[in-house]
N, C-alpha and C positions, 0 to 999 in steps of 0.2 A: 419775535426774537430770531434772529438769523443764527443758523447752525455754524459755529465757529470750529475751525479745524483743529484748534488746540484742544477740543473736547475729544478728538479721536484717541482712542486707547485701546489696548488689547484686553478682551474680557478673559482669554485664556491664551496659553502659550501655543501659537500656531507653528506649522512647519516653517522653518527659516526659509528666507527667500534666497539666502546667499548659497553660492555653489558654482558649478562650473559654468562660466559665463558662455553664452551662445551668442555670436554676433550675427546680425542678418542685415548689414547695411546701415544706411544713414541714421536711423532714428535718434538713436539714443540721445534725446535732448539736445538736438542741434542748436537750439536756443533755450537757455535756462528759463523755466516758467517764473512769472512774477510772484512775489509774496502777497500775502493779503488775501481777502475774500474774493471769491469767484464773482464776476459781474451779475450772473443770474443765480445767485445763491438760493438755495431752496430754504424757506422758512419753515421752522418747526411748527407742525399742526398741533391743534390741541390734543393732549394726550401723548404727544411725542417731543414734549418740551426737553426731556432729559435724553432724548436719542443720541446715540454716538453717530458720528459720520463715518460710515463704513468705506465708502468710495467718494473720491472727489476727483474731478477732472479740471485741469487748468489750461485754458486755451489750447485744447487738444485739437490737433490738426492731422488728418490721415490722407495720405496721397497714394496714387498708382503712378509711379514714375514722377511725371511733372503734373499729372491731372489731380486736382484736389477733390476729394470725396466728401469729407466734412471739414468745416473751417472753424477754428477757435471756439470749440464747445467747452464751456465752463458750467458745471453744476455739482450738487451734492446729492449723494444717496444715503439716507439715514439707515442705520442698521435695523434689521428685522422688520423691513417694510417691502411692499411690492411697488416698483416704479415701472409704469408701462411707457414704451416709446412708440408714438404713432406718427404718421405722415404718409404722403402719397408714395407710390413705388418710385425708386430711384433717389430718394432724399437722403440716404445715407444712414438709415436706422440700423441695418444689420452691420455695416461697416463700423458704426459706433461701438455696437456690442462686441465685435470681434477685437477692437482695441483694448477692451477692458480686461482681457486676459491674454494679450499679446498673440492672438491668432491672425490678427491682420498682417503681421510681418511674414506670415507663411504664405501670403499671396504673391503671386508674380508681381514684382516691382512694389510691393506694399512697404510703406515706411510712415512714421509719424514724428511730429514735434509736438512740444507741450509736455504735459504730465498727467499720469494716472496715478493717484494715491490710494492705497489700500491701508487703512488704519494709519494714515499719516506717512507711509513709506512708498516713495516712487517705484512702481513696479518695472519701469524702464530704466532704473538706475544701474550704473556700471557694476559689473559682477554678479548681477542677479540671474539665476537660473530660470528661464521660461517654463521649464517643466514643473518646478517647484511652484512657480506662480499659478500655473493651471491646476495644480493639486488644491490650492486655496480658493480658486475662481473657476468652478466647473461650468460646462456649458452643454446644452442640449439643442439639437438642430431641428430645421423644419420638418424633415422626413425622418422617421425611426431608422436608426442606424445601428441595430445589433450586429455583433460580429457573427457572421453567418456560419462559420465552421465551429463555433463555441456553444456549449450548453447554456442554459439560462443561468446557472450557478457561475460558470466560468466568465460570462459577460460582466457579471457584477463584481467578481473578484479580479477583473483585468486591471482596474485602477489601482487596487491594493498592491498588486505586484510590482508595479512601477514605482509606487511611493515608498514602500518598505516591506520588510518581511515579517509576517505574522504566523504563529503557530497554527496548525489546522483548525484547532478548537477556537482560537480567537477569530480566525478568518470565517469560519461558520457563523459565529455570532454576528460579525459585522454584516455579513452577506444577508442574514435574516433580518437584522435591523434596517438595513437599506431597503430591502423588499417591502417591509412593514411600512417605512416612511413613504414609499411609492404607492402604498396601497395595493400591493400585488402579491403579497405573501400567501394569503388565503386562496388564491387562484393558482398558484404554482408550487406550493410546498410539497406536493406529492409527485412532481415531475421536474425537479430541479436539474437533473442530469440529462434531460431531453433537449433537442435543439431549440433555440431561441426563435428561429424562423417560423416555427409552427404556431407562434402566438398570433393573435389578431393585431390589427394595426395599433389599436389603442393600448393593447398590452405591451407591445413592443416599444412604444413611446414611454410608458411608464417604467419599463425595463431600462431604458436609457437614462431615465431620471434616477432610478436605483444606482445605476452604475456611476453617475455623476455625484450623488450624494454619499457613496461608500467611503471615499477618502476623507469625508467630514470637512468639506469646504466651508468658507465663510459666506461666500457669494455664489448664487446660481443664476446663470445667464440662460434665458429661454428665447430661442430665435424662431418665432411663429410656431409654437410647438403643437397647435391644433390644426394647422392649415390643411393637413392630409387626413384628418379624422372625422368620423361621423359625429352627429349630435351628441350621442351618448358618450363617446370618447371625449369629446370637447368638454362636456360638463364635468366629467371625472377629472381632467387636468386642472380645469379652473378650481374645482373644490380643493385640489391638491395644493394649489398656490397659497390658499388661505391657511392650510395645515402646516405647510413647509416654512412659511415665514416666521414661524415661531422660533425656529432654529437657524434659518438662513436669511440672508438678504437677498431679494430676487429683483432682477431687471428682466422684463419681458418685451419683446418686440411683437407687435400685433398689427395686422391690416384692419382688424374688427374693433371699431370704436366702442361697440356695446360691450365686447369683451374687456377692453381697457376699463370701462366704467365698472364693470362688475368685479374685477379681480384686483385692481390697484389702489394704493393709497395716494400716489402721486402720478401724474402724467406729464411726459414731456413731448412737445410738438416740434418736429423737424420739418424743414422745407428747403429744398435746394442746397442741402449740405450744412444748413445752419440750424441752430436751436433758436426757435422763434419764441417759445414760451414753456415755462415749467411751473407747475403750481399743485396743490392738493387737487385731487381728481374731481371732487365734487364742485370746487370753485372753478376749475379749468372749463369743465363741461357746461356750467350754468352761467358763468360770467367770466369769459375769457378776457384777458387784458389787451390782446392784440387782434386787430381787424383780420389778419391772415388766419388766426386760429380760428375765429368765429366763421369765416367764410369756409374753411375746411370742414368744420364740424357741422356746418348746415348744408353741406354739399354743393356749394358753389364752384368748387374745383376739386380734383384728386380723385 
């Protein structure tokens, strides 16, 4: 059974996307996306038959000026799952990820066509505030990026101050919850007001995850989050993926195919800016449908 976008619905009332529109050049849907299911629709896996479609892309194309980075990518991401994006360097993985929360348009010359739907609503639609979009679709980058002049507490609270105003008591509660979700609370609870840069690399990355989940987004984007970590730090982040998907939908870019196999429910293979194949992870790694996928997985290129 294919996941149908008509099944997409809100589980709770999220932060409205409407607000002060911010224009950044040509995207905004220069060509309206077609109706109907995506060409490479993700089929519901056993146990996920009742999954909601959290994110859908329809013929998503990303460009830098006139140079195409990804071309007409169409796929579904079910709610409360982990989807891994794999492929050789330069294939468009990170560009695709940045399109999912409108970060790509902040790049020099970056613009898009097609559509990205969050719970059925196009995040590139006219009149939508990109800041509000990013509060619902959080992102963690390859290298830990704590704010160097802020304390651990202030790093986590930073996103809350952008989103809304909370009482100090409520803010304390949200900060603690976010640090617990990132499996960091027990390690930092006695030094919340010390500098974040004193933390280890793995702790800093978990702090960035805490900062991303504090505004309670629906989606968490992870762009090679363990690339700069040691094996112990990598293992902790991978364990977090399994824990966090209970509350968030996760899309992770990784160069490590073993990591993709360990953490994800679904895997998408990109090559030369195109989506070659997407399937349940166990199926894609054992019986890929495309020769290009098999060649990449067996090390014949990439």
